[in-house]
Phi, psi and omega in degrees: 000137182292157177301322182294327178292317176297322179296319179297316179298318180296320180292321176297321178297322177297316179299320178295318180295322177296319178296316180296329182300318178300316183294316180295317181296323181305315180280324184295318184282358172284337181250337180235130179307142189295328177300317182294319178299311182294321179299315180294314181301309187282333174294315179297315181298315181295315181291325179296315179293325178292322178292327180291326179219076183298338179296346179300335179300331181293339182268005180280061177280174186303314182293316180297318178296316180299313180291324179296319179292318180299309180294324179296325178295319177295317180298319178299316177301321178297317180290323178298311182292324179296317184288325174298316178297321179296323177297323186268345182237209179243165180297316183297312181295320177299317179295316180300311185288326177302326179298347178299336183299333180297324179281326183287331182303306179295332177293312178298320180297323179291315182292316187274324188235009177058030175288125187301133178252133182268182181296328181298326178296320179301313178295322178298318179295318179299312180296318181295323180294316177298315180300317181298320178297316181294322183282321194261326189278123175243111186071242180248011184229155174269133181302149181297316179299318180295325179297317178298320183288328175299317177297321177301313181300322179294319180292320177297320178296318178297322179297315181294318178296317178297320179297321181294334181268330187259345185273333181305133179086358181247162175287107184298323180297312180297319179297322179294314179301316180299319180295316179299315181291328176295317177299319179299318181294311180298321178294320178296320176299315178299321180295314183288330178290325183280273184241013186082157184292135176234124179286164175307141189276340183208185181298322179295319179300316178292323177299315180298317179297311183292322179297312182291326180287314186278304188276314186276352181237289186295304181295323179302318179297313182296318181294315181295320179297317179295315182296321181293342180278345182233356182235159174297138184300323181295319180295321177301312182298318182295318179297322181284340178299336179301345178309317184299315179292319181297325177302311181294316182299313182292320180300319179288318182299322182272002177077018181286331181200164173241134184265134174282162179300322180298317180291321179297313179297316179298319179296318178295321178293325178294317177298318179299319180296322178295317181292323178300318181288325188268343189301141182307143179226153178282347180280107182291347179277355180236076179291159180291158176274104181287135180286128185277121180297346181275348186253041180224000000 
């Protein structure tokens, strides 16, 4: 089997792990405060990546540390708002709306840096807006949980745009470790300010923490980095888009939720909007929006 075939299988596995992470977190944060969960997850992920490549410490220069903390703070805000939304909504809806960041990235790039946006972005925005309405609007109002996740998608998009501007010329691995540890620190501060740190209460809680830290964070980063070195960037992005669908499939399979027809249609339209934005193009000035392994 070719390397690219193995890479495709590995990327699908990453997408499945990201989808499963939403489902596991939904139940885990019912027993452990979300600040505590995130602090444990990201501390383990950061230390694991540092143990895998301790030489990354040599790249912790002043500029890298400053940018890592800045980007990590944005990432922490994204995770806080996403997890609050997950508490108030469902795993499938949280996954669908989080995918909105793929459409928001080129919009932010256009607004902030005048990066030219093509017609496909317009169609992506139209599809995403319709999808968001179907998923989020109940009666005449948008659900509170969905509102938090929309804010999360905006923060994740801002993180990716910031990363594209601040990461060139730096050790990406070291920058990633710094961001993970920054999220752990901010989460830890949140935990101690509220009720003090509380560890996972049982075996399932620890399984959820370790699964999201090891598979959905550390290994996901390594797999995506490896795959991007041997595969077309557009193909990588398209394979990872499956995360949104896997979240809904796994949530239904384990009996965590039942999806209404309105939510299913909205979810499919959200996936379509992501694919419209990411699909390969002959225009080299419009590269695909690569899915960031840190925002899952």
